[in-house]
Backbone as a printed PyTorch tensor [residue, N CA C, xyz], in Angstrom:
tensor([[[ 46.8650,   9.2060,  17.0500],
         [ 45.7720,   8.8630,  17.9320],
         [ 44.4630,   8.8890,  17.1370]],

        [[ 43.6490,   7.8880,  17.3440],
         [ 42.3950,   7.7780,  16.6050],
         [ 41.4020,   8.8350,  17.0870]],

        [[ 40.6650,   9.3620,  16.1130],
         [ 39.6690,  10.3720,  16.4330],
         [ 38.4580,   9.6960,  17.0720]],

        [[ 37.9640,  10.2930,  18.1510],
         [ 36.8020,   9.7310,  18.8370],
         [ 35.5340,  10.1430,  18.0750]],

        [[ 34.7030,   9.1540,  17.7470],
         [ 33.4880,   9.4140,  16.9750],
         [ 32.3170,   9.6950,  17.9160]],

        [[ 31.4150,  10.5680,  17.4660],
         [ 30.1940,  10.8400,  18.2240],
         [ 29.2370,   9.6590,  18.0680]],

        [[ 28.2550,   9.5870,  18.9360],
         [ 27.2680,   8.4990,  18.8540],
         [ 26.5440,   8.5430,  17.5170]],

        [[ 26.3200,   9.7540,  16.9860],
         [ 25.6230,   9.8820,  15.7150],
         [ 26.4900,   9.3500,  14.5720]],

        [[ 27.7790,   9.6650,  14.6130],
         [ 28.6780,   9.1720,  13.5710],
         [ 28.8040,   7.6560,  13.6420]],

        [[ 28.8180,   7.0990,  14.8520],
         [ 28.8500,   5.6420,  15.0130],
         [ 27.5960,   5.0090,  14.4330]],

        [[ 26.4700,   5.6880,  14.6100],
         [ 25.1950,   5.2040,  14.0760],
         [ 25.2340,   5.1430,  12.5540]],

        [[ 25.7760,   6.1710,  11.9380],
         [ 25.8480,   6.2530,  10.4780],
         [ 26.8670,   5.2580,   9.9180]],

        [[ 27.9510,   5.0370,  10.6420],
         [ 29.0490,   4.1910,  10.1470],
         [ 28.8730,   2.6970,  10.4150]],

        [[ 27.7400,   2.2770,  10.9260],
         [ 27.5350,   0.8440,  11.1850],
         [ 27.6690,   0.0580,   9.8780]],

        [[ 28.2270,  -1.1470,   9.9370],
         [ 28.3310,  -1.9510,   8.7040],
         [ 26.9460,  -2.3620,   8.2090]],

        [[ 26.7820,  -2.3210,   6.8900],
         [ 25.4880,  -2.6860,   6.2940],
         [ 25.3140,  -4.1880,   6.2650]],

        [[ 24.1020,  -4.6190,   6.5810],
         [ 23.7440,  -6.0340,   6.4840],
         [ 22.9880,  -6.2180,   5.1760]],

        [[ 22.9540,  -7.4260,   4.6310],
         [ 22.2500,  -7.6310,   3.3520],
         [ 20.7470,  -7.4000,   3.4990]],

        [[ 20.1210,  -7.0560,   2.3790],
         [ 18.6650,  -6.8710,   2.3740],
         [ 17.9780,  -8.1860,   2.6790]],

        [[ 16.8070,  -8.0840,   3.2890],
         [ 16.0130,  -9.2750,   3.5840],
         [ 15.4290,  -9.8210,   2.2820]],

        [[ 15.0880, -11.0730,   2.2890],
         [ 14.4530, -11.7110,   1.1380],
         [ 13.0620, -11.0890,   0.9520]],

        [[ 12.7500, -10.5540,  -0.2380],
         [ 11.4580,  -9.8910,  -0.4320],
         [ 10.2670, -10.8420,  -0.2810]],

        [[ 10.4530, -12.1170,  -0.5750],
         [  9.3550, -13.0750,  -0.4100],
         [  9.0450, -13.2970,   1.0620]],

        [[ 10.0840, -13.3290,   1.8800],
         [  9.8760, -13.4450,   3.3270],
         [  9.1730, -12.1840,   3.8300]],

        [[  9.6150, -11.0300,   3.3270],
         [  8.9660,  -9.7740,   3.6980],
         [  7.4930,  -9.7590,   3.3250]],

        [[  7.1570, -10.2840,   2.1550],
         [  5.7590, -10.3600,   1.7190],
         [  4.9320, -11.2550,   2.6180]],

        [[  5.5110, -12.3800,   3.0130],
         [  4.8020, -13.2970,   3.9220],
         [  4.5920, -12.6230,   5.2770]],

        [[  5.6150, -11.9470,   5.7870],
         [  5.5000, -11.2530,   7.0700],
         [  4.4300, -10.1610,   6.9800]],

        [[  4.3960,  -9.4280,   5.8740],
         [  3.3760,  -8.4020,   5.6810],
         [  1.9790,  -9.0280,   5.6470]],

        [[  1.8380, -10.1380,   4.9360],
         [  0.5490, -10.8190,   4.8810],
         [  0.0870, -11.2990,   6.2490]],

        [[  0.9900, -11.8690,   7.0190],
         [  0.6510, -12.3350,   8.3650],
         [  0.2790, -11.1420,   9.2550]],

        [[  1.0290, -10.0420,   9.1150],
         [  0.7250,  -8.8290,   9.8850],
         [ -0.6650,  -8.3090,   9.5410]],

        [[ -1.0000,  -8.2720,   8.2650],
         [ -2.3270,  -7.8210,   7.8400],
         [ -3.4030,  -8.7500,   8.3830]],

        [[ -3.1930, -10.0570,   8.2850],
         [ -4.1590, -11.0220,   8.8040],
         [ -4.3770, -10.8100,  10.3020]],

        [[ -3.2920, -10.6730,  11.0580],
         [ -3.4130, -10.4780,  12.5040],
         [ -4.0840,  -9.1480,  12.8320]],

        [[ -3.7880,  -8.1140,  12.0400],
         [ -4.4380,  -6.8220,  12.2500],
         [ -5.9470,  -6.9240,  12.0530]],

        [[ -6.3660,  -7.6090,  10.9830],
         [ -7.7980,  -7.7980,  10.7390],
         [ -8.4290,  -8.6630,  11.8240]],

        [[ -7.7340,  -9.7060,  12.2430],
         [ -8.2600, -10.6290,  13.2470],
         [ -8.3730,  -9.9790,  14.6220]],

        [[ -7.3250,  -9.2950,  15.0500],
         [ -7.2760,  -8.7660,  16.4170],
         [ -8.0080,  -7.4370,  16.5710]],

        [[ -7.8280,  -6.5280,  15.6050],
         [ -8.3950,  -5.1800,  15.7650],
         [ -9.6030,  -4.9130,  14.8750]],

        [[ -9.8990,  -5.8060,  13.9530],
         [-10.9650,  -5.6120,  12.9630],
         [-10.6690,  -4.4100,  12.0650]],

        [[ -9.4060,  -4.0270,  11.9750],
         [ -8.9570,  -2.9620,  11.0780],
         [ -7.8100,  -3.4940,  10.2420]],

        [[ -7.7370,  -3.0450,   9.0060],
         [ -6.6170,  -3.4140,   8.1590],
         [ -5.4590,  -2.4720,   8.3870]],

        [[ -4.5570,  -2.4280,   7.4290],
         [ -3.4180,  -1.5230,   7.4970],
         [ -3.7130,  -0.3020,   6.6410]],

        [[ -3.1870,   0.8280,   7.0160],
         [ -3.3880,   2.0600,   6.2660],
         [ -2.5490,   3.1600,   6.8730]],

        [[ -2.4840,   4.3000,   6.2000],
         [ -1.6900,   5.3950,   6.7340],
         [ -2.2420,   6.7760,   6.3950]],

        [[ -2.9230,   6.9330,   5.2720],
         [ -3.2800,   8.2810,   4.8180],
         [ -4.2650,   8.9840,   5.7490]],

        [[ -5.0780,   8.2610,   6.4880],
         [ -6.0490,   8.8990,   7.3810],
         [ -5.3720,   9.6600,   8.5150]],

        [[ -4.1270,   9.3370,   8.8060],
         [ -3.4150,  10.0410,   9.8790],
         [ -3.2870,  11.5220,   9.5580]],

        [[ -3.1320,  11.8610,   8.2770],
         [ -2.9810,  13.2640,   7.9020],
         [ -4.2590,  14.0440,   8.1590]],

        [[ -5.4060,  13.4540,   7.8830],
         [ -6.6880,  14.1070,   8.1670],
         [ -6.8660,  14.2820,   9.6730]],

        [[ -6.5020,  13.2690,  10.4360],
         [ -6.6410,  13.3490,  11.8900],
         [ -5.7320,  14.4230,  12.4810]],

        [[ -4.4760,  14.4400,  12.0460],
         [ -3.5400,  15.4410,  12.5720],
         [ -3.9290,  16.8470,  12.1070]],

        [[ -4.4130,  16.9780,  10.8680],
         [ -4.8870,  18.2630,  10.3780],
         [ -6.0370,  18.7590,  11.2460]],

        [[ -7.0060,  17.8930,  11.5050],
         [ -8.1360,  18.2650,  12.3570],
         [ -7.6850,  18.6510,  13.7550]],

        [[ -6.7450,  17.9120,  14.3000],
         [ -6.2140,  18.1890,  15.6320],
         [ -5.5550,  19.5650,  15.6760]],

        [[ -4.7040,  19.8750,  14.6660],
         [ -4.0040,  21.1580,  14.6450],
         [ -4.9580,  22.3230,  14.4040]],

        [[ -5.9220,  22.1480,  13.4930],
         [ -6.9050,  23.2100,  13.2480],
         [ -7.7230,  23.4410,  14.5080]],

        [[ -8.0590,  22.3850,  15.2180],
         [ -8.8330,  22.5160,  16.4460],
         [ -8.0620,  23.2890,  17.5240]],

        [[ -6.7290,  23.2000,  17.5030],
         [ -5.9240,  23.9490,  18.4750],
         [ -6.0030,  25.4500,  18.2470]],

        [[ -6.0340,  25.8760,  16.9610],
         [ -5.9960,  27.3100,  16.6530],
         [ -7.3570,  27.9000,  16.2830]],

        [[ -8.2800,  27.0860,  15.7940],
         [ -9.5880,  27.6080,  15.3680],
         [-10.6820,  26.5760,  15.6210]],

        [[-11.0100,  26.3240,  16.8960],
         [-12.0060,  25.2870,  17.2040],
         [-13.3920,  25.5630,  16.6030]],

        [[-13.7600,  26.8150,  16.4590],
         [-15.0780,  27.1160,  15.8770],
         [-15.1250,  26.7240,  14.4020]],

        [[-13.9780,  26.7810,  13.7180],
         [-13.9140,  26.3700,  12.3140],
         [-14.1450,  24.8610,  12.1890]],

        [[-13.5590,  24.1090,  13.0950],
         [-13.7220,  22.6480,  13.0740],
         [-15.1940,  22.2850,  13.1980]],

        [[-15.9180,  23.0100,  14.0430],
         [-17.3320,  22.7050,  14.2670],
         [-18.2150,  23.0100,  13.0610]],

        [[-17.6920,  23.7620,  12.0760],
         [-18.4760,  24.1050,  10.8840],
         [-18.1000,  23.2810,   9.6600]],

        [[-17.0360,  22.4850,   9.7260],
         [-16.5630,  21.7420,   8.5580],
         [-16.8140,  20.2490,   8.7780]],

        [[-17.7410,  19.6600,   8.0050],
         [-18.0940,  18.2450,   8.2160],
         [-16.8930,  17.2880,   8.1910]],

        [[-15.9420,  17.5400,   7.2960],
         [-14.7560,  16.6760,   7.2100],
         [-13.9560,  16.7050,   8.5090]],

        [[-13.8610,  17.8770,   9.1340],
         [-13.0850,  18.0060,  10.3640],
         [-13.8550,  17.5270,  11.5950]],

        [[-15.1710,  17.6760,  11.5850],
         [-15.9830,  17.2290,  12.7250],
         [-15.7970,  15.7330,  12.9660]],

        [[-15.5950,  14.9670,  11.8810],
         [-15.4290,  13.5160,  12.0130],
         [-14.1850,  13.1330,  12.8010]],

        [[-13.1490,  13.9730,  12.7560],
         [-11.8630,  13.5910,  13.3380],
         [-11.3910,  14.4770,  14.4780]],

        [[-12.0300,  15.6250,  14.6890],
         [-11.5590,  16.5480,  15.7170],
         [-12.7340,  17.3000,  16.3250]],

        [[-12.4220,  18.1180,  17.2850],
         [-13.4370,  18.9160,  17.9520],
         [-13.9670,  18.2220,  19.1880]],

        [[-14.3790,  19.0310,  20.1340],
         [-14.9120,  18.4760,  21.3740],
         [-13.8760,  17.6260,  22.0840]],

        [[-14.2850,  16.4310,  22.4730],
         [-13.3940,  15.5340,  23.2160],
         [-12.6240,  14.5890,  22.3010]],

        [[-12.7680,  14.7450,  20.9810],
         [-12.0700,  13.8360,  20.0650],
         [-10.5730,  14.1000,  20.0940]],

        [[ -9.8230,  13.0320,  20.1890],
         [ -8.3670,  13.1090,  20.2700],
         [ -7.7930,  12.1590,  19.2270]],

        [[ -6.9210,  12.6530,  18.3290],
         [ -6.3800,  11.7740,  17.2900],
         [ -5.5400,  10.6230,  17.8580]],

        [[ -5.0930,  10.7550,  19.0940],
         [ -4.2920,   9.6940,  19.6990],
         [ -5.1670,   8.5690,  20.2580]],

        [[ -6.4730,   8.7330,  20.2010],
         [ -7.4020,   7.6780,  20.6090],
         [ -7.8800,   6.8770,  19.4050]],

        [[ -7.0270,   6.7330,  18.4140],
         [ -7.3870,   6.0120,  17.2060],
         [ -6.2620,   5.0610,  16.8390]],

        [[ -6.6230,   3.9010,  16.3770],
         [ -5.6380,   2.8630,  16.0590],
         [ -4.6310,   3.3030,  15.0020]],

        [[ -5.0950,   4.0920,  14.0050],
         [ -4.2040,   4.4360,  12.8940],
         [ -3.0580,   5.3380,  13.3490]],

        [[ -3.3220,   6.1800,  14.3450],
         [ -2.2630,   7.0430,  14.8710],
         [ -1.1340,   6.1980,  15.4300]],

        [[ -1.4880,   5.2020,  16.2080],
         [ -0.4700,   4.3460,  16.8330],
         [  0.1900,   3.4230,  15.8170]],

        [[ -0.5610,   3.0390,  14.7890],
         [  0.0400,   2.2360,  13.7250],
         [  1.1390,   3.0280,  13.0260]],

        [[  0.8510,   4.2780,  12.6750],
         [  1.8300,   5.1010,  11.9610],
         [  3.0270,   5.4210,  12.8600]],

        [[  2.7940,   5.7030,  14.1290],
         [  3.9030,   5.9230,  15.0600],
         [  4.7690,   4.6670,  15.1310]],

        [[  4.1400,   3.4920,  15.1750],
         [  4.8810,   2.2320,  15.1920],
         [  5.6820,   2.0140,  13.9220]],

        [[  5.1200,   2.3850,  12.7790],
         [  5.8340,   2.2490,  11.5010],
         [  7.0710,   3.1500,  11.4960]],

        [[  6.9260,   4.3710,  11.9870],
         [  8.0670,   5.3020,  12.0220],
         [  9.1630,   4.7690,  12.9470]],

        [[  8.7860,   4.3300,  14.1320],
         [  9.7710,   3.7880,  15.0760],
         [ 10.4020,   2.5190,  14.5070]],

        [[  9.5940,   1.6420,  13.9180],
         [ 10.1140,   0.4060,  13.3370],
         [ 11.0550,   0.6580,  12.1800]],

        [[ 10.7160,   1.6310,  11.3280],
         [ 11.5900,   1.9620,  10.1950],
         [ 12.9290,   2.5020,  10.6870]],

        [[ 12.8780,   3.3510,  11.7030],
         [ 14.1260,   3.8860,  12.2560],
         [ 14.9640,   2.7710,  12.8760]],

        [[ 14.3300,   1.9330,  13.6830],
         [ 15.0620,   0.8350,  14.3320],
         [ 15.6550,  -0.1160,  13.2910]],

        [[ 14.9010,  -0.4160,  12.2540],
         [ 15.3900,  -1.3020,  11.2000],
         [ 16.5740,  -0.6850,  10.4690]],

        [[ 16.4900,   0.6060,  10.1640],
         [ 17.5960,   1.2560,   9.4490],
         [ 18.8670,   1.2610,  10.2940]],

        [[ 18.7270,   1.4290,  11.6030],
         [ 19.8940,   1.3940,  12.4820],
         [ 20.4330,  -0.0300,  12.5630]],

        [[ 19.5580,  -0.9960,  12.7870],
         [ 19.9840,  -2.3860,  12.9420],
         [ 20.6980,  -2.9080,  11.6920]],

        [[ 20.1590,  -2.5830,  10.5130],
         [ 20.7360,  -3.0810,   9.2670],
         [ 21.8320,  -2.1740,   8.7000]],

        [[ 22.2110,  -1.1380,   9.4520],
         [ 23.3060,  -0.2700,   9.0260],
         [ 22.9700,   0.6110,   7.8410]],

        [[ 21.7070,   0.9930,   7.7030],
         [ 21.3080,   1.8190,   6.5580],
         [ 20.8500,   3.2140,   6.9640]],

        [[ 21.0240,   3.5610,   8.2350],
         [ 20.6310,   4.8990,   8.6720],
         [ 21.6870,   5.8850,   8.2150]],

        [[ 21.3070,   6.7310,   7.2770],
         [ 22.2330,   7.7280,   6.7660],
         [ 21.4090,   8.8790,   6.1870]],

        [[ 21.4850,  10.0450,   6.8110],
         [ 20.7450,  11.1850,   6.2420],
         [ 21.3010,  11.5210,   4.8560]],

        [[ 20.4910,  11.3680,   3.8350],
         [ 20.9190,  11.6400,   2.4700],
         [ 19.7020,  11.9310,   1.6000]],

        [[ 19.9530,  12.4550,   0.4320],
         [ 18.8950,  12.7080,  -0.5430],
         [ 19.2270,  11.9250,  -1.8010]],

        [[ 18.6260,  10.7370,  -1.9670],
         [ 18.8940,   9.9640,  -3.1890],
         [ 18.3490,  10.7110,  -4.4080]],

        [[ 19.1770,  10.7960,  -5.4360],
         [ 18.7560,  11.5140,  -6.6410],
         [ 19.6150,  11.0850,  -7.8070]],

        [[ 19.1170,  11.3480,  -8.9820],
         [ 19.8730,  11.0700, -10.1860],
         [ 20.8370,  12.2010, -10.4830]],

        [[ 21.7590,  11.9860, -11.4070],
         [ 22.7580,  13.0190, -11.7120],
         [ 22.1870,  14.2440, -12.4230]],

        [[ 20.9880,  14.1200, -12.9740],
         [ 20.3960,  15.2390, -13.7140],
         [ 19.4580,  16.0780, -12.8630]],

        [[ 19.3690,  15.7840, -11.5660],
         [ 18.4660,  16.5100, -10.6730],
         [ 19.2670,  17.0340,  -9.4950]],

        [[ 19.0410,  18.3010,  -9.1560],
         [ 19.7160,  18.8670,  -7.9910],
         [ 19.0510,  18.3470,  -6.7130]],

        [[ 19.7370,  18.5230,  -5.6030],
         [ 19.1580,  18.0980,  -4.3230],
         [ 17.8770,  18.8800,  -4.0410]],

        [[ 17.9040,  20.1780,  -4.2950],
         [ 16.7100,  21.0090,  -4.0920],
         [ 15.5750,  20.5570,  -5.0170]],

        [[ 15.9070,  20.2640,  -6.2700],
         [ 14.8970,  19.7930,  -7.2210],
         [ 14.2690,  18.4840,  -6.7730]],

        [[ 15.0930,  17.6020,  -6.2050],
         [ 14.5810,  16.3160,  -5.7050],
         [ 13.6060,  16.5320,  -4.5630]],

        [[ 13.9350,  17.4460,  -3.6490],
         [ 13.0370,  17.7350,  -2.5320],
         [ 11.7260,  18.3540,  -3.0250]],

        [[ 11.8070,  19.2180,  -4.0130],
         [ 10.5950,  19.8380,  -4.5680],
         [  9.7130,  18.7740,  -5.2250]],

        [[ 10.3430,  17.8950,  -6.0370],
         [  9.5640,  16.8190,  -6.6770],
         [  8.9530,  15.8870,  -5.6410]],

        [[  9.7090,  15.5650,  -4.5960],
         [  9.1980,  14.6760,  -3.5480],
         [  8.0150,  15.3240,  -2.8290]],

        [[  8.1180,  16.6170,  -2.5460],
         [  7.0310,  17.3210,  -1.8590],
         [  5.7620,  17.3190,  -2.7010]],

        [[  5.8810,  17.7490,  -3.9530],
         [  4.6910,  17.8160,  -4.8020],
         [  4.1550,  16.4260,  -5.1490]],

        [[  5.0440,  15.4600,  -5.3440],
         [  4.5950,  14.0860,  -5.5790],
         [  3.8380,  13.5520,  -4.3760]],

        [[  4.3460,  13.8410,  -3.1910],
         [  3.6610,  13.4200,  -1.9640],
         [  2.2970,  14.0810,  -1.8160]],

        [[  2.2180,  15.3590,  -2.1590],
         [  0.9360,  16.0660,  -2.0700],
         [ -0.0820,  15.4780,  -3.0580]],

        [[  0.3690,  15.1950,  -4.2710],
         [ -0.5260,  14.6000,  -5.2700],
         [ -0.9810,  13.2140,  -4.8010]],

        [[ -0.0450,  12.4360,  -4.2800],
         [ -0.3920,  11.0960,  -3.8030],
         [ -1.3660,  11.1740,  -2.6340]],

        [[ -1.1320,  12.0950,  -1.7020],
         [ -2.0270,  12.2350,  -0.5510],
         [ -3.4230,  12.6630,  -0.9960]],

        [[ -3.4980,  13.5950,  -1.9350],
         [ -4.7940,  14.0200,  -2.4650],
         [ -5.5150,  12.8310,  -3.1080]],

        [[ -4.7870,  12.0790,  -3.9160],
         [ -5.3750,  10.9000,  -4.5530],
         [ -5.8180,   9.8650,  -3.5350]],

        [[ -5.0210,   9.6830,  -2.4880],
         [ -5.3820,   8.7170,  -1.4440],
         [ -6.6570,   9.1390,  -0.7320]],

        [[ -6.8090,  10.4230,  -0.4740],
         [ -8.0330,  10.8980,   0.1830],
         [ -9.2350,  10.7460,  -0.7600]],

        [[ -9.0350,  11.0150,  -2.0520],
         [-10.1310,  10.8730,  -3.0140],
         [-10.5370,   9.4070,  -3.1650]],

        [[ -9.5590,   8.5070,  -3.1030],
         [ -9.8270,   7.0730,  -3.2540],
         [-10.2670,   6.4330,  -1.9340]],

        [[-10.2960,   7.2340,  -0.8810],
         [-10.6660,   6.7730,   0.4630],
         [ -9.6790,   5.7340,   0.9950]],

        [[ -8.4070,   5.9450,   0.6720],
         [ -7.3800,   5.0730,   1.2160],
         [ -6.1280,   5.0980,   0.3730]],

        [[ -4.9980,   4.9080,   1.0350],
         [ -3.7110,   4.8640,   0.3380],
         [ -3.4780,   3.4490,  -0.1790]],

        [[ -2.3020,   3.1970,  -0.7030],
         [ -2.0250,   1.8700,  -1.2460],
         [ -2.1560,   0.7950,  -0.1810]],

        [[ -1.7140,   1.0790,   1.0340],
         [ -1.8380,   0.0490,   2.0730],
         [ -3.2830,  -0.1270,   2.5080]],

        [[ -4.0320,   0.9630,   2.6200],
         [ -5.4340,   0.8430,   3.0060],
         [ -6.2900,   0.2440,   1.9120]],

        [[ -6.1020,   0.7170,   0.6970],
         [ -6.9150,   0.2460,  -0.4180],
         [ -6.4480,  -1.1060,  -0.9480]],

        [[ -5.1980,  -1.1440,  -1.3820],
         [ -4.7120,  -2.3300,  -2.0930],
         [ -4.4900,  -3.5040,  -1.1500]],

        [[ -3.7940,  -3.2850,  -0.0420],
         [ -3.5260,  -4.4000,   0.8710],
         [ -4.7870,  -4.8170,   1.6210]],

        [[ -5.3470,  -3.8930,   2.3830],
         [ -6.4890,  -4.2530,   3.2260],
         [ -7.7440,  -4.5190,   2.4050]],

        [[ -8.0410,  -3.6250,   1.4580],
         [ -9.2190,  -3.8370,   0.6220],
         [ -9.0790,  -5.0430,  -0.2850]],

        [[ -7.8820,  -5.2220,  -0.8450],
         [ -7.6310,  -6.3860,  -1.6960],
         [ -7.7420,  -7.6870,  -0.9320]],

        [[ -7.2670,  -7.6870,   0.3200],
         [ -7.3370,  -8.9010,   1.1460],
         [ -8.7720,  -9.2760,   1.4730]],

        [[ -9.6550,  -8.2800,   1.5040],
         [-11.0710,  -8.5640,   1.7620],
         [-11.8590,  -8.7360,   0.4650]],

        [[-11.1280,  -8.8230,  -0.6600],
         [-11.6920,  -9.0460,  -1.9970],
         [-12.6450,  -7.9430,  -2.4610]],

        [[-12.3460,  -6.7110,  -2.0750],
         [-13.1240,  -5.5670,  -2.5280],
         [-12.7920,  -5.2870,  -3.9940]],

        [[-13.7990,  -5.3150,  -4.8620],
         [-13.5810,  -5.0920,  -6.2960],
         [-12.9870,  -3.7100,  -6.5530]],

        [[-13.4620,  -2.6980,  -5.8370],
         [-12.9360,  -1.3480,  -6.0050],
         [-11.4680,  -1.2580,  -5.6330]],

        [[-11.0740,  -1.9770,  -4.5970],
         [ -9.6680,  -1.9740,  -4.1820],
         [ -8.7860,  -2.6550,  -5.2140]],

        [[ -9.2650,  -3.7370,  -5.8000],
         [ -8.4970,  -4.4090,  -6.8560],
         [ -8.3630,  -3.4910,  -8.0610]],

        [[ -9.4340,  -2.7920,  -8.4160],
         [ -9.3950,  -1.8840,  -9.5620],
         [ -8.4210,  -0.7440,  -9.3190]],

        [[ -8.5050,  -0.0960,  -8.1530],
         [ -7.6090,   1.0240,  -7.8770],
         [ -6.1690,   0.5410,  -7.7930]],

        [[ -5.9490,  -0.6730,  -7.3120],
         [ -4.5970,  -1.2470,  -7.2710],
         [ -4.0190,  -1.4030,  -8.6560]],

        [[ -4.8150,  -1.9250,  -9.5690],
         [ -4.3540,  -2.0760, -10.9520],
         [ -4.0660,  -0.7190, -11.5790]],

        [[ -4.9260,   0.2720, -11.3390],
         [ -4.7160,   1.6150, -11.8840],
         [ -3.4450,   2.2330, -11.2970]],

        [[ -3.2390,   2.0630,  -9.9790],
         [ -2.0340,   2.6160,  -9.3440],
         [ -0.7660,   2.0300,  -9.9530]],

        [[ -0.7410,   0.7030, -10.1180],
         [  0.4590,   0.0690, -10.6690],
         [  0.6710,   0.4630, -12.1270]],

        [[ -0.3990,   0.5370, -12.9160],
         [ -0.2650,   0.9440, -14.3190],
         [  0.2650,   2.3730, -14.4040]],

        [[ -0.2770,   3.2590, -13.5950],
         [  0.1710,   4.6520, -13.6170],
         [  1.6100,   4.7580, -13.1240]],

        [[  1.9860,   3.9670, -12.1150],
         [  3.3620,   3.9900, -11.6050],
         [  4.3500,   3.5450, -12.6800]],

        [[  4.0180,   2.4910, -13.4230],
         [  4.9040,   2.0290, -14.4940],
         [  5.0260,   3.0800, -15.5900]],

        [[  3.9170,   3.7170, -15.9540],
         [  3.9550,   4.7540, -16.9920],
         [  4.7770,   5.9510, -16.5250]],

        [[  4.6010,   6.3520, -15.2800],
         [  5.3450,   7.4870, -14.7380],
         [  6.8280,   7.1510, -14.6390]],

        [[  7.1460,   5.9350, -14.2090],
         [  8.5480,   5.5210, -14.0750],
         [  9.2640,   5.5860, -15.4140]],

        [[  8.5730,   5.2350, -16.4810],
         [  9.1940,   5.2790, -17.8130],
         [  9.5870,   6.7030, -18.1880]],

        [[  8.7890,   7.6740, -17.7590],
         [  9.0740,   9.0760, -18.0710],
         [ 10.1570,   9.6300, -17.1430]],

        [[ 10.0360,   9.3560, -15.8510],
         [ 10.9360,   9.9290, -14.8500],
         [ 12.2990,   9.2270, -14.8220]],

        [[ 12.3770,   8.0210, -15.3250],
         [ 13.6220,   7.2520, -15.3080],
         [ 14.7950,   8.0280, -15.9260]],

        [[ 14.5050,   8.8670, -16.9120],
         [ 15.5630,   9.6250, -17.5650],
         [ 16.2920,  10.5550, -16.6020]],

        [[ 15.6040,  10.9810, -15.5430],
         [ 16.2480,  11.8570, -14.5550],
         [ 17.2490,  11.0970, -13.6880]],

        [[ 17.1410,   9.7870, -13.6350],
         [ 17.9910,   8.9870, -12.7470],
         [ 19.1600,   8.3530, -13.4770]],

        [[ 19.2570,   8.5250, -14.7750],
         [ 20.3650,   7.9280, -15.5410],
         [ 21.3940,   8.9630, -15.9320]]])
């Protein structure tokens, strides 16, 4: 008798569909960015959500602290709500869309991709610290790759083009060093 699978196991075992054409994906991204600028007068971005959620959480436990920190006053305190901002809903939509896409294309599988020379714990540690460094850099640059490179580049901002070139150059240099961990 065949073993009955749980809904979660059925979700993981879905057959994989082929990857989409990256050129089509680029065109769809460009059209999405254009429509975002046209309809909302905002580009695409994600890193500001962390500042908003940080301000929201600090305001829950220490509202007087929020009122003394200029960075937090901009995003929290008083009647300010992080859910009354376009970027919050954009990021929620990206998370839901990524999940739906992974299920639809049969790629939803809880796993930790890593090279043979790195432990699972080591991969999580590197991912955490890499994410923290990237987030710090995004805040210093006043935008992440999507905010700076996509949105700023689309509006022909010289600073966005410069930071985009620096990001790609640094990524290629870092990949050359880290590649040894994946072989």
